[in-house]
N, C-alpha and C positions, 0 to 999 in steps of 0.2 A: 177751573183748571182741569177737572176730570172730564167735563164735556169737550173741552178743547182737545185734550190728549186723545180722546176717543175719535174725534173728528179727524185728526192727524193720522191715526192708525188706519181709519177707513180709506183715506186718501192714498196711503201707501199700498194697501191691499188691492185697490182698484186700479192702480197705475199699470201701464203697459209693461214696464220693466219687470214688476213683481209677478205679473201673469206669465211672462216669458221665462222667468226663473222657475216658476212652478211647473210649466210644460217641460223644461229641461229635466227637472227632478224626477217627474213621472216617467219620462222616456228612459232616464237612467235606470230607474227601479224596474221598468218593463224589461230592459235588455238584461239586467242582472238576473231577473226571474227566468228569462228565456235561456240564458247560459246555464244556470243551475239545473234547469229541466233537461237540457241537452247533455250535460255532464253526467246526470243521473241515468239518462237513457244509455249513454256510452258504457258506463259502469255495469248497468244491467246486461248490455250486449256481450261485453267481454267476459262477464260471469257465466253467461249461457253458453258462449263458445268454449270457455275453459272446461265446463261440465261436460260439454259434448265430446271434447278431445279425450277426456279421461274415460268416457264410456266407450270410445273406439278401441278396438284391439291394436296392440303395438305393431306397427308396420315393419320395424326393424328387429330382427331376432338377435338376441345377445350371443356372443361368441367368446370362448375362453381366451385369455391373453396368452400369447406365446412370444417368449423373448426371442428376437431374431438373433440368429448365430452368424457371426462374421467369419468368413473363411480366411481373411487376411487381417493382420494386425495393422494398427495406424502407426506410422513411423514419424516420430517427433524428436526434437532435441530438448532436453530439460535444462532449465535454467534456475540456479539458486543464487539469490543476492545475499551477500555477507558484508555488513557494514556496521560501523559505530558500536563496536564491542566494548570499548573503554574498559577493557579487561582488568586494568591494575588500579582503579580508583574505587575505593569503598564508599558507599553511601549509607549513612547511618539512618536507621529507621526513625529515631526520635527527632531528627533534624528535618524530616519531610512528612511528619505526622502519619507515619506508618504506610505511606503509599509505596515505599521501596525499601529494600534492605539488601544491598548489593555488595558483593565482594568477589574475590577470585574464585571461591569455590561455587557461588551462585552463577558466575560466568560459565564455569565448566559445566554446571548442570543444565544451563540454557543451551549451550553448545551441544551437548549430548541429546537433548530433546530435539534440537533442530535436525540433527543427523538422523536420529531414529525415525522421526516423522517423515522426513524426505524419502528415506529408504522404504518405509512401510507403504507410503502413498503411491510411490512410482512403481514398486515392484509387487505389491499385493493387491492395492485397490484398483490400479489401472492396468488390469491384466490384458486388456484388449489393445494396449499400446506397446510399442517397442521403442526403447530409448537407447540407441547406440552410443550416445554420448551425453555427459552431464557437464554443463558449463557452470563454474562457480565464479561469480564476479565479486572479487574482494575490493571494496570501494573506500578503504581507509578509516582512520580513527580506530585502529585496532587497539592502540593504547592511547592514554591521554597526554602524553608528552610533558613538556616543560614549560611552555610559554606562559601559563598562568600560575606559575610557581606550584604546579601540581605534583611535582616529583616528591616533594617532602610529605605529601599527603598520600602517596601511592602505596600499593601493597609491599613492594620491596624498596622503596625509596632510591631506586636505581634504574634509570630508563633502559640501559642496555640489558639488565636482568629482566625487566618487563617485556622487552622485545623477545627475547630468547624464550621465555616461558609462553608468551602468546604465540610465537612461531611454532613451538613444540605442540601447542593445543590445536592450531590450524592444521599442522602436519597430521596429527592424529585423526582429525575429522576427514581430510582428504584421503588418508589410508583406508578409512572405513568405506568411503564412497567407492574406492577403487576395487573393493571386493564384489561390488554389485554391478558395476558399469564398465563396459569394455575400454572406454576412453574417458578420462576426466581432464577438461581444459580449464585452466585457471587464469583469469585476468586480473591483474593487481594494479591499482593506482593508489597514490598517497592522499592522505586527508590533511586537514588544516591544523589539527591539534598537535600531532607528533613532529611538526616542523622544527628546525633548530633555531630559526631567526624569528624575532618578534613580529616583523612584517613578513608577509608571503613573498618568498623570493621566487619569482616566476621562472628564473633561469636555473633553479636548483631543485626540481622535484624530488631528486634522489637523496638530498640532504634531509632526510626524514626517517624517524624510527619505523614508520610503516614498511619503508623499503628494507630496513634491516630485519624486520619481523618476517616478511615474505621470503627473503633470501635465506634466512635460517630454516624456514619451513621447506623451501626447495632443496636445501642441502641434505635434509633428512630423507628426502623422497627420490633421490637420485637413481635408485634401482628401478622405479616405475618410469622415470624419465628415460633412461636408457633403453628399456623395453618398448617404448613408444606408446605406453598406456597412460601417460600423464604428460601434459604440456603446460609450460608456464609463459605467460606474456607479461613481462615487467618493463614497461617502456620508460624511457628517460623523458617523461612528459606528464603533465597533470590530468591528461584525458587521452583516451585511445578509442579507435573505431574498430569493431570487429564485425565480420560477416557470419551470420548464422542462418543457414538455409536461404540465402539470397536476401537477407534483410540486414541492414546496417544498424548496429547498436553503438551509440556514442556513450561511453562510459566515463564517469567522473565522480569525484567525492560530492561536489555540488556547492562548495563554498565560492566558486567562481561566479555564481549568480547574485548580483547585487539586489538588495531589497530597495524598494521605492520609499519615497519620503514619508508615507504612511505606515512603513514597517510590514507591508504585505508581501511575503515571500513568493507567492505564486505568480504575482505580477512580474517580478524579476525573472523568474524561471521561464515563464512563457515568452517573455521578451527575448531572452538569450537564445531559446530554442528557435524562434523564428529568424533571428539573425544568423544562426548557424546554418539553417536551411538556405538562406540566401547565399552564404559563403559556399556551401557545398555545391550549389548550382553552377558556380564558376569553374569547378573541377569535374562537373558531371557526376557528382555524388549526391544521392538522396539519403538523408538521414531519416530513418524510419522511427527509431526508438532512442530517446535520451533516457539513460538509466543513472540514478544518482541517490546518494543518502543525504547526510548532513542535517537535514531538518528533523530527524528522529520521528518522522511521521509518514505512514503509508498513504499515498495519494497517487491519482491517475489523472492526467490532463490531456485531452486530445489536441492535436495540432494539424496542420494541413496535410502532412505526409504520414502521420502515424500517431505517436503518442509519447508523452513525458511520464516516466514511471519512477516514483519516489519510494524509497525503502524505510523501514523502521529502524529500531535500535535495540540493543540488549538491555540497558537499564531503562526503567519506566521514567525516572526523573533523577535529578541531583540537587543538591542544595542551592546552586545558582538558578537552575531552571525553575525550581519550585518557588523560590522567594522572589525572583526578579520577574518571571513571566507567568507564574501560577500554572505551569505546565506539567501534565502527567499523561503519558501515552502508554497503552499496553504494550510490553516488549514484544516485538514480532519481526520476522524476516519474510521475504516473498519468495514463492516458488511458482514457476509458470512453465508452460510448454511453447515451443515454436514450430509451427506447421509450414510445409512447403507453400501451401496455397493461401493460408490465412494469417501467417505471421504469429505474433504472440496470441495464443489461443486461450486455453483455460488458465485461471489464476488460483493460487491457494496461499493466503496469508497463513503463516504458521506462528501461533501464539507460543512464546517461550516459557511462560509460567503456567504450571497446572493450577487447578482450583485452590488447592491448600499448599500454595507455593512456599510460604513461610516455613512450614514444618518440613515439607519434603526436601527443600534445599539445605536444611540443617541436620537432617536425619543421618545421612551418611555421605561420604565424599563421592564425587562423580568419578567415573572411571577415567576421565580425562585429567583429573587433579592429581598429577604426578610430580615427583621431584626430578629435576634435570641436573 
């Protein structure tokens, strides 16, 4: 058997196919060896060139940096988004595993931080800019309303009182802005939470506690309105379009955009924006920016004529969002500029909680936390 096996092995070795495989293997090894040699030569070449470059004297002499001085300031309109305050609904820390501890005083603290940061950034940090006007887009859900039986859990257990307190808070914020900006323009639309009926009544956007909140704020600021330093736009509609430096901003709360069957909100938002672009074309209107809240998440989605801008919220979460959707977002609102040539230019998300927010928000009352 051994002699037979040896004979078969010799036949395989001496076969043409085996010799062909051997030649291919030798050729492969030769090519690999050649490549390695060439790679080694290139490495040596680049090493020599690198050494030669470093031996050469620098051909570019260093110069000291001089900050260019601009003789003129950049003119822009500033825009602050204000939505989803849910000012009157406490969120207990133990119910959301410590991710939030929200109440009326916390809301006032975050409103104060929003105002102070906005003024500081626009007036101190952006000294090369000139802001003749500040737009404040109030996009609803200032209070949490009654539709989910939330009134009995609210701060005052009275929706009218909630609206008045929140209106006084927003009025104080706007009054602080009026000290630093020549004109403050306020655009207000209603949200879905403070509506009076269980279903959204599309014919009754003003039957809403958001409307009461903003009318109360407007009533406290009549002096600024009469002087022409403050303007209010409170339409009898769920959405409104305003022109800022030649760009159309379509403002709504955002609950009008339906989710698709997979529960993806961005799909519904983009679909609605594209449909509105088509509708605008019939009247010769180009919607450049769609601005809304409702999702409690800051986001930006490009569309053919501009952008969809989504705003954040005052509370990080609540019991429903935490348990049902496992959702927690850092409380924030968006500040941005609008330029004549570039439209919405720079953006600044303003985080409403400081690093040690749990301690700071309980240390002392906010300057906005007042009795009415």
